[in-house]
PyMOL Python script that loads the backbone (N, CA, C, O; Angstrom):
from pymol import cmd

cmd.read_pdbstr("""\
ATOM      1  N   UNK A   1       0.840  -1.174   0.000  1.00  0.00           N
ATOM      2  CA  UNK A   1       0.000   0.000   0.000  1.00  0.00           C
ATOM      3  C   UNK A   1       0.888   1.240   0.000  1.00  0.00           C
ATOM      4  O   UNK A   1       1.813   1.356   0.804  1.00  0.00           O
ATOM      5  N   UNK A   2       0.599   2.151  -0.898  1.00  0.00           N
ATOM      6  CA  UNK A   2       1.419   3.350  -1.076  1.00  0.00           C
ATOM      7  C   UNK A   2       0.581   4.599  -0.817  1.00  0.00           C
ATOM      8  O   UNK A   2      -0.647   4.581  -0.893  1.00  0.00           O
ATOM      9  N   UNK A   3       1.289   5.680  -0.508  1.00  0.00           N
ATOM     10  CA  UNK A   3       0.666   6.976  -0.290  1.00  0.00           C
ATOM     11  C   UNK A   3       1.041   7.896  -1.443  1.00  0.00           C
ATOM     12  O   UNK A   3       2.225   8.092  -1.714  1.00  0.00           O
ATOM     13  N   UNK A   4       0.050   8.463  -2.125  1.00  0.00           N
ATOM     14  CA  UNK A   4       0.250   9.333  -3.275  1.00  0.00           C
ATOM     15  C   UNK A   4      -0.221  10.740  -2.925  1.00  0.00           C
ATOM     16  O   UNK A   4      -1.317  10.915  -2.391  1.00  0.00           O
ATOM     17  N   UNK A   5       0.605  11.746  -3.224  1.00  0.00           N
ATOM     18  CA  UNK A   5       0.213  13.149  -3.101  1.00  0.00           C
ATOM     19  C   UNK A   5       0.016  13.696  -4.510  1.00  0.00           C
ATOM     20  O   UNK A   5       0.877  13.520  -5.372  1.00  0.00           O
ATOM     21  N   UNK A   6      -1.103  14.353  -4.745  1.00  0.00           N
ATOM     22  CA  UNK A   6      -1.410  14.920  -6.057  1.00  0.00           C
ATOM     23  C   UNK A   6      -1.662  16.422  -5.906  1.00  0.00           C
ATOM     24  O   UNK A   6      -2.404  16.842  -5.017  1.00  0.00           O
ATOM     25  N   UNK A   7      -1.052  17.221  -6.762  1.00  0.00           N
ATOM     26  CA  UNK A   7      -1.216  18.675  -6.835  1.00  0.00           C
ATOM     27  C   UNK A   7      -0.549  19.424  -5.683  1.00  0.00           C
ATOM     28  O   UNK A   7      -0.812  20.615  -5.518  1.00  0.00           O
ATOM     29  N   UNK A   8       0.289  18.793  -4.892  1.00  0.00           N
ATOM     30  CA  UNK A   8       0.918  19.483  -3.768  1.00  0.00           C
ATOM     31  C   UNK A   8       2.029  20.377  -4.281  1.00  0.00           C
ATOM     32  O   UNK A   8       2.870  19.938  -5.066  1.00  0.00           O
ATOM     33  N   UNK A   9       2.039  21.633  -3.842  1.00  0.00           N
ATOM     34  CA  UNK A   9       3.000  22.605  -4.347  1.00  0.00           C
ATOM     35  C   UNK A   9       3.796  23.306  -3.247  1.00  0.00           C
ATOM     36  O   UNK A   9       4.979  23.587  -3.439  1.00  0.00           O
ATOM     37  N   UNK A  10       3.189  23.591  -2.121  1.00  0.00           N
ATOM     38  CA  UNK A  10       3.874  24.424  -1.131  1.00  0.00           C
ATOM     39  C   UNK A  10       3.590  23.983   0.286  1.00  0.00           C
ATOM     40  O   UNK A  10       3.872  22.850   0.676  1.00  0.00           O
ATOM     41  N   UNK A  11       3.026  24.899   1.046  1.00  0.00           N
ATOM     42  CA  UNK A  11       2.810  24.692   2.469  1.00  0.00           C
ATOM     43  C   UNK A  11       1.881  23.516   2.761  1.00  0.00           C
ATOM     44  O   UNK A  11       2.000  22.878   3.807  1.00  0.00           O
ATOM     45  N   UNK A  12       0.967  23.228   1.854  1.00  0.00           N
ATOM     46  CA  UNK A  12       0.062  22.101   2.097  1.00  0.00           C
ATOM     47  C   UNK A  12       0.811  20.773   2.172  1.00  0.00           C
ATOM     48  O   UNK A  12       0.354  19.832   2.821  1.00  0.00           O
ATOM     49  N   UNK A  13       1.962  20.702   1.507  1.00  0.00           N
ATOM     50  CA  UNK A  13       2.776  19.486   1.547  1.00  0.00           C
ATOM     51  C   UNK A  13       3.241  19.205   2.984  1.00  0.00           C
ATOM     52  O   UNK A  13       3.066  18.093   3.483  1.00  0.00           O
ATOM     53  N   UNK A  14       3.820  20.188   3.638  1.00  0.00           N
ATOM     54  CA  UNK A  14       4.342  19.968   4.995  1.00  0.00           C
ATOM     55  C   UNK A  14       3.211  19.662   5.979  1.00  0.00           C
ATOM     56  O   UNK A  14       3.397  18.879   6.910  1.00  0.00           O
ATOM     57  N   UNK A  15       2.050  20.270   5.782  1.00  0.00           N
ATOM     58  CA  UNK A  15       0.909  19.953   6.650  1.00  0.00           C
ATOM     59  C   UNK A  15       0.450  18.513   6.436  1.00  0.00           C
ATOM     60  O   UNK A  15       0.148  17.812   7.402  1.00  0.00           O
ATOM     61  N   UNK A  16       0.395  18.069   5.195  1.00  0.00           N
ATOM     62  CA  UNK A  16      -0.029  16.699   4.912  1.00  0.00           C
ATOM     63  C   UNK A  16       0.975  15.685   5.447  1.00  0.00           C
ATOM     64  O   UNK A  16       0.583  14.630   5.946  1.00  0.00           O
ATOM     65  N   UNK A  17       2.265  15.993   5.348  1.00  0.00           N
ATOM     66  CA  UNK A  17       3.294  15.078   5.867  1.00  0.00           C
ATOM     67  C   UNK A  17       3.144  14.927   7.376  1.00  0.00           C
ATOM     68  O   UNK A  17       3.324  13.828   7.900  1.00  0.00           O
ATOM     69  N   UNK A  18       2.820  16.002   8.084  1.00  0.00           N
ATOM     70  CA  UNK A  18       2.630  15.922   9.532  1.00  0.00           C
ATOM     71  C   UNK A  18       1.497  14.968   9.894  1.00  0.00           C
ATOM     72  O   UNK A  18       1.562  14.276  10.910  1.00  0.00           O
ATOM     73  N   UNK A  19       0.458  14.935   9.060  1.00  0.00           N
ATOM     74  CA  UNK A  19      -0.708  14.101   9.352  1.00  0.00           C
ATOM     75  C   UNK A  19      -0.538  12.677   8.818  1.00  0.00           C
ATOM     76  O   UNK A  19      -0.836  11.712   9.521  1.00  0.00           O
ATOM     77  N   UNK A  20      -0.059  12.543   7.570  1.00  0.00           N
ATOM     78  CA  UNK A  20      -0.047  11.242   6.893  1.00  0.00           C
ATOM     79  C   UNK A  20       1.334  10.612   6.763  1.00  0.00           C
ATOM     80  O   UNK A  20       1.440   9.420   6.473  1.00  0.00           O
ATOM     81  N   UNK A  21       2.395  11.390   6.973  1.00  0.00           N
ATOM     82  CA  UNK A  21       3.747  10.889   6.765  1.00  0.00           C
ATOM     83  C   UNK A  21       4.213  11.193   5.353  1.00  0.00           C
ATOM     84  O   UNK A  21       3.472  11.757   4.549  1.00  0.00           O
ATOM     85  N   UNK A  22       5.451  10.813   5.062  1.00  0.00           N
ATOM     86  CA  UNK A  22       6.033  11.077   3.745  1.00  0.00           C
ATOM     87  C   UNK A  22       5.349  10.241   2.665  1.00  0.00           C
ATOM     88  O   UNK A  22       5.053   9.066   2.882  1.00  0.00           O
ATOM     89  N   UNK A  23       5.099  10.846   1.505  1.00  0.00           N
ATOM     90  CA  UNK A  23       4.449  10.093   0.429  1.00  0.00           C
ATOM     91  C   UNK A  23       5.432   9.148  -0.265  1.00  0.00           C
ATOM     92  O   UNK A  23       6.643   9.368  -0.264  1.00  0.00           O
ATOM     93  N   UNK A  24       4.883   8.112  -0.845  1.00  0.00           N
ATOM     94  CA  UNK A  24       5.673   7.215  -1.690  1.00  0.00           C
ATOM     95  C   UNK A  24       5.785   7.774  -3.098  1.00  0.00           C
ATOM     96  O   UNK A  24       6.778   7.541  -3.788  1.00  0.00           O
ATOM     97  N   UNK A  25       4.766   8.510  -3.523  1.00  0.00           N
ATOM     98  CA  UNK A  25       4.730   9.114  -4.854  1.00  0.00           C
ATOM     99  C   UNK A  25       4.215  10.546  -4.740  1.00  0.00           C
ATOM    100  O   UNK A  25       3.299  10.829  -3.968  1.00  0.00           O
ATOM    101  N   UNK A  26       4.815  11.441  -5.518  1.00  0.00           N
ATOM    102  CA  UNK A  26       4.322  12.810  -5.632  1.00  0.00           C
ATOM    103  C   UNK A  26       4.000  13.038  -7.103  1.00  0.00           C
ATOM    104  O   UNK A  26       4.871  12.917  -7.964  1.00  0.00           O
ATOM    105  N   UNK A  27       2.761  13.365  -7.379  1.00  0.00           N
ATOM    106  CA  UNK A  27       2.311  13.598  -8.751  1.00  0.00           C
ATOM    107  C   UNK A  27       2.070  15.089  -8.929  1.00  0.00           C
ATOM    108  O   UNK A  27       1.314  15.694  -8.169  1.00  0.00           O
ATOM    109  N   UNK A  28       2.704  15.675  -9.918  1.00  0.00           N
ATOM    110  CA  UNK A  28       2.578  17.109 -10.167  1.00  0.00           C
ATOM    111  C   UNK A  28       1.154  17.489 -10.543  1.00  0.00           C
ATOM    112  O   UNK A  28       0.738  18.627 -10.325  1.00  0.00           O
ATOM    113  N   UNK A  29       0.413  16.559 -11.099  1.00  0.00           N
ATOM    114  CA  UNK A  29      -0.974  16.782 -11.480  1.00  0.00           C
ATOM    115  C   UNK A  29      -1.686  15.450 -11.607  1.00  0.00           C
ATOM    116  O   UNK A  29      -1.073  14.388 -11.497  1.00  0.00           O
ATOM    117  N   UNK A  30      -2.971  15.520 -11.839  1.00  0.00           N
ATOM    118  CA  UNK A  30      -3.793  14.321 -11.971  1.00  0.00           C
ATOM    119  C   UNK A  30      -3.874  13.965 -13.450  1.00  0.00           C
ATOM    120  O   UNK A  30      -4.677  14.528 -14.193  1.00  0.00           O
ATOM    121  N   UNK A  31      -3.032  13.026 -13.865  1.00  0.00           N
ATOM    122  CA  UNK A  31      -2.972  12.649 -15.269  1.00  0.00           C
ATOM    123  C   UNK A  31      -3.058  11.129 -15.409  1.00  0.00           C
ATOM    124  O   UNK A  31      -3.182  10.409 -14.418  1.00  0.00           O
ATOM    125  N   UNK A  32      -2.991  10.661 -16.636  1.00  0.00           N
ATOM    126  CA  UNK A  32      -3.106   9.216 -16.887  1.00  0.00           C
ATOM    127  C   UNK A  32      -1.996   8.424 -16.215  1.00  0.00           C
ATOM    128  O   UNK A  32      -2.227   7.319 -15.723  1.00  0.00           O
ATOM    129  N   UNK A  33      -0.812   8.976 -16.192  1.00  0.00           N
ATOM    130  CA  UNK A  33       0.317   8.283 -15.569  1.00  0.00           C
ATOM    131  C   UNK A  33       0.081   8.110 -14.066  1.00  0.00           C
ATOM    132  O   UNK A  33       0.337   7.041 -13.513  1.00  0.00           O
ATOM    133  N   UNK A  34      -0.401   9.151 -13.420  1.00  0.00           N
ATOM    134  CA  UNK A  34      -0.687   9.050 -11.988  1.00  0.00           C
ATOM    135  C   UNK A  34      -1.739   7.964 -11.735  1.00  0.00           C
ATOM    136  O   UNK A  34      -1.599   7.162 -10.812  1.00  0.00           O
ATOM    137  N   UNK A  35      -2.762   7.943 -12.537  1.00  0.00           N
ATOM    138  CA  UNK A  35      -3.811   6.923 -12.360  1.00  0.00           C
ATOM    139  C   UNK A  35      -3.278   5.522 -12.569  1.00  0.00           C
ATOM    140  O   UNK A  35      -3.708   4.591 -11.887  1.00  0.00           O
ATOM    141  N   UNK A  36      -2.346   5.349 -13.504  1.00  0.00           N
ATOM    142  CA  UNK A  36      -1.763   4.019 -13.745  1.00  0.00           C
ATOM    143  C   UNK A  36      -0.926   3.541 -12.572  1.00  0.00           C
ATOM    144  O   UNK A  36      -0.825   2.337 -12.337  1.00  0.00           O
ATOM    145  N   UNK A  37      -0.322   4.468 -11.828  1.00  0.00           N
ATOM    146  CA  UNK A  37       0.559   4.086 -10.727  1.00  0.00           C
ATOM    147  C   UNK A  37      -0.201   3.755  -9.445  1.00  0.00           C
ATOM    148  O   UNK A  37       0.386   3.226  -8.501  1.00  0.00           O
ATOM    149  N   UNK A  38      -1.473   4.054  -9.398  1.00  0.00           N
ATOM    150  CA  UNK A  38      -2.268   3.797  -8.199  1.00  0.00           C
ATOM    151  C   UNK A  38      -2.837   2.383  -8.257  1.00  0.00           C
ATOM    152  O   UNK A  38      -3.477   1.989  -9.232  1.00  0.00           O
ATOM    153  N   UNK A  39      -2.591   1.645  -7.200  1.00  0.00           N
ATOM    154  CA  UNK A  39      -3.038   0.266  -7.094  1.00  0.00           C
ATOM    155  C   UNK A  39      -4.141   0.159  -6.041  1.00  0.00           C
ATOM    156  O   UNK A  39      -4.263   1.034  -5.184  1.00  0.00           O
ATOM    157  N   UNK A  40      -4.942  -0.900  -6.098  1.00  0.00           N
ATOM    158  CA  UNK A  40      -5.961  -1.094  -5.063  1.00  0.00           C
ATOM    159  C   UNK A  40      -5.307  -1.092  -3.677  1.00  0.00           C
ATOM    160  O   UNK A  40      -4.267  -1.717  -3.468  1.00  0.00           O
ATOM    161  N   UNK A  41      -5.924  -0.390  -2.755  1.00  0.00           N
ATOM    162  CA  UNK A  41      -5.405  -0.303  -1.395  1.00  0.00           C
ATOM    163  C   UNK A  41      -4.525   0.906  -1.144  1.00  0.00           C
ATOM    164  O   UNK A  41      -4.230   1.220   0.010  1.00  0.00           O
ATOM    165  N   UNK A  42      -4.092   1.601  -2.208  1.00  0.00           N
ATOM    166  CA  UNK A  42      -3.287   2.811  -2.050  1.00  0.00           C
ATOM    167  C   UNK A  42      -4.153   3.957  -1.534  1.00  0.00           C
ATOM    168  O   UNK A  42      -5.373   3.958  -1.703  1.00  0.00           O
ATOM    169  N   UNK A  43      -3.502   4.931  -0.903  1.00  0.00           N
ATOM    170  CA  UNK A  43      -4.162   6.144  -0.446  1.00  0.00           C
ATOM    171  C   UNK A  43      -3.724   7.290  -1.331  1.00  0.00           C
ATOM    172  O   UNK A  43      -2.530   7.480  -1.563  1.00  0.00           O
ATOM    173  N   UNK A  44      -4.695   8.065  -1.834  1.00  0.00           N
ATOM    174  CA  UNK A  44      -4.411   9.194  -2.714  1.00  0.00           C
ATOM    175  C   UNK A  44      -4.939  10.454  -2.054  1.00  0.00           C
ATOM    176  O   UNK A  44      -6.122  10.540  -1.725  1.00  0.00           O
ATOM    177  N   UNK A  45      -4.048  11.449  -1.858  1.00  0.00           N
ATOM    178  CA  UNK A  45      -4.432  12.733  -1.278  1.00  0.00           C
ATOM    179  C   UNK A  45      -4.307  13.812  -2.335  1.00  0.00           C
ATOM    180  O   UNK A  45      -3.276  13.937  -2.995  1.00  0.00           O
ATOM    181  N   UNK A  46      -5.373  14.593  -2.490  1.00  0.00           N
ATOM    182  CA  UNK A  46      -5.375  15.704  -3.434  1.00  0.00           C
ATOM    183  C   UNK A  46      -5.235  17.012  -2.655  1.00  0.00           C
ATOM    184  O   UNK A  46      -5.972  17.244  -1.696  1.00  0.00           O
ATOM    185  N   UNK A  47      -4.300  17.860  -3.059  1.00  0.00           N
ATOM    186  CA  UNK A  47      -4.145  19.167  -2.437  1.00  0.00           C
ATOM    187  C   UNK A  47      -5.269  20.097  -2.886  1.00  0.00           C
ATOM    188  O   UNK A  47      -5.617  21.041  -2.176  1.00  0.00           O
ATOM    189  N   UNK A  48      -5.835  19.835  -4.055  1.00  0.00           N
ATOM    190  CA  UNK A  48      -6.955  20.635  -4.553  1.00  0.00           C
ATOM    191  C   UNK A  48      -7.829  19.749  -5.422  1.00  0.00           C
ATOM    192  O   UNK A  48      -7.362  18.776  -6.015  1.00  0.00           O
ATOM    193  N   UNK A  49      -9.077  20.094  -5.486  1.00  0.00           N
ATOM    194  CA  UNK A  49     -10.008  19.343  -6.320  1.00  0.00           C
ATOM    195  C   UNK A  49     -10.628  18.163  -5.594  1.00  0.00           C
ATOM    196  O   UNK A  49     -10.219  17.794  -4.493  1.00  0.00           O
ATOM    197  N   UNK A  50     -11.615  17.591  -6.235  1.00  0.00           N
ATOM    198  CA  UNK A  50     -12.352  16.455  -5.692  1.00  0.00           C
ATOM    199  C   UNK A  50     -11.692  15.132  -6.055  1.00  0.00           C
ATOM    200  O   UNK A  50     -10.881  15.074  -6.979  1.00  0.00           O
ATOM    201  N   UNK A  51     -12.027  14.095  -5.349  1.00  0.00           N
ATOM    202  CA  UNK A  51     -11.444  12.779  -5.605  1.00  0.00           C
ATOM    203  C   UNK A  51     -11.862  12.206  -6.960  1.00  0.00           C
ATOM    204  O   UNK A  51     -11.163  11.355  -7.510  1.00  0.00           O
ATOM    205  N   UNK A  52     -12.969  12.654  -7.493  1.00  0.00           N
ATOM    206  CA  UNK A  52     -13.449  12.118  -8.772  1.00  0.00           C
ATOM    207  C   UNK A  52     -13.251  13.099  -9.931  1.00  0.00           C
ATOM    208  O   UNK A  52     -13.945  13.014 -10.944  1.00  0.00           O
ATOM    209  N   UNK A  53     -12.304  14.027  -9.779  1.00  0.00           N
ATOM    210  CA  UNK A  53     -12.045  15.000 -10.840  1.00  0.00           C
ATOM    211  C   UNK A  53     -11.513  14.306 -12.095  1.00  0.00           C
ATOM    212  O   UNK A  53     -10.819  13.294 -11.999  1.00  0.00           O
ATOM    213  N   UNK A  54     -11.833  14.841 -13.254  1.00  0.00           N
ATOM    214  CA  UNK A  54     -11.299  14.246 -14.485  1.00  0.00           C
ATOM    215  C   UNK A  54      -9.784  14.448 -14.556  1.00  0.00           C
ATOM    216  O   UNK A  54      -9.259  15.436 -14.042  1.00  0.00           O
ATOM    217  N   UNK A  55      -9.101  13.523 -15.183  1.00  0.00           N
ATOM    218  CA  UNK A  55      -7.656  13.651 -15.306  1.00  0.00           C
ATOM    219  C   UNK A  55      -7.297  14.418 -16.569  1.00  0.00           C
ATOM    220  O   UNK A  55      -8.071  14.473 -17.525  1.00  0.00           O
ATOM    221  N   UNK A  56      -6.114  15.004 -16.552  1.00  0.00           N
ATOM    222  CA  UNK A  56      -5.631  15.789 -17.689  1.00  0.00           C
ATOM    223  C   UNK A  56      -5.353  14.867 -18.874  1.00  0.00           C
ATOM    224  O   UNK A  56      -4.938  13.722 -18.694  1.00  0.00           O
ATOM    225  N   UNK A  57      -5.578  15.355 -20.048  1.00  0.00           N
ATOM    226  CA  UNK A  57      -5.323  14.573 -21.255  1.00  0.00           C
ATOM    227  C   UNK A  57      -3.826  14.415 -21.531  1.00  0.00           C
ATOM    228  O   UNK A  57      -3.406  13.431 -22.140  1.00  0.00           O
ATOM    229  N   UNK A  58      -3.025  15.379 -21.087  1.00  0.00           N
ATOM    230  CA  UNK A  58      -1.571  15.306 -21.273  1.00  0.00           C
ATOM    231  C   UNK A  58      -0.920  15.084 -19.924  1.00  0.00           C
ATOM    232  O   UNK A  58      -1.397  15.567 -18.897  1.00  0.00           O
ATOM    233  N   UNK A  59       0.192  14.337 -19.943  1.00  0.00           N
ATOM    234  CA  UNK A  59       0.905  14.066 -18.713  1.00  0.00           C
ATOM    235  C   UNK A  59       1.713  15.271 -18.250  1.00  0.00           C
ATOM    236  O   UNK A  59       2.211  16.053 -19.060  1.00  0.00           O
ATOM    237  N   UNK A  60       1.832  15.407 -16.938  1.00  0.00           N
ATOM    238  CA  UNK A  60       2.639  16.454 -16.330  1.00  0.00           C
ATOM    239  C   UNK A  60       4.097  16.009 -16.274  1.00  0.00           C
ATOM    240  O   UNK A  60       4.386  14.812 -16.300  1.00  0.00           O
ATOM    241  N   UNK A  61       5.009  16.967 -16.198  1.00  0.00           N
ATOM    242  CA  UNK A  61       6.419  16.639 -16.002  1.00  0.00           C
ATOM    243  C   UNK A  61       6.611  16.022 -14.622  1.00  0.00           C
ATOM    244  O   UNK A  61       5.877  16.330 -13.683  1.00  0.00           O
ATOM    245  N   UNK A  62       7.598  15.159 -14.513  1.00  0.00           N
ATOM    246  CA  UNK A  62       7.896  14.536 -13.230  1.00  0.00           C
ATOM    247  C   UNK A  62       8.754  15.437 -12.345  1.00  0.00           C
ATOM    248  O   UNK A  62       8.665  15.376 -11.118  1.00  0.00           O
ATOM    249  N   UNK A  63       9.574  16.261 -12.963  1.00  0.00           N
ATOM    250  CA  UNK A  63      10.542  17.059 -12.216  1.00  0.00           C
ATOM    251  C   UNK A  63      10.288  18.536 -12.470  1.00  0.00           C
ATOM    252  O   UNK A  63      10.046  18.964 -13.598  1.00  0.00           O
ATOM    253  N   UNK A  64      10.351  19.292 -11.397  1.00  0.00           N
ATOM    254  CA  UNK A  64      10.196  20.741 -11.486  1.00  0.00           C
ATOM    255  C   UNK A  64      11.549  21.366 -11.141  1.00  0.00           C
ATOM    256  O   UNK A  64      12.144  21.019 -10.121  1.00  0.00           O
ATOM    257  N   UNK A  65      12.039  22.277 -11.973  1.00  0.00           N
ATOM    258  CA  UNK A  65      13.333  22.935 -11.710  1.00  0.00           C
ATOM    259  C   UNK A  65      13.170  24.092 -10.763  1.00  0.00           C
ATOM    260  O   UNK A  65      14.150  24.760 -10.431  1.00  0.00           O
TER     261      UNK A  65
END
""", "prot")
cmd.dss("prot")
cmd.show_as("cartoon", "prot")
cmd.util.cbc("prot")
cmd.orient("prot")
């Protein structure tokens, strides 16, 4: 079972870590790749948006400079 953070950018990240611990995966956005990496039993936390939001048609970059 893995912990996924989606859309986390700033201060909300440190608040979520205090409550849930360090994530196993950080997804820059909700895209097809993020959905493929989520397995049954995983926990997914969204910094913004609803749990059933549509995913982006294009994948987000993995690394931010």
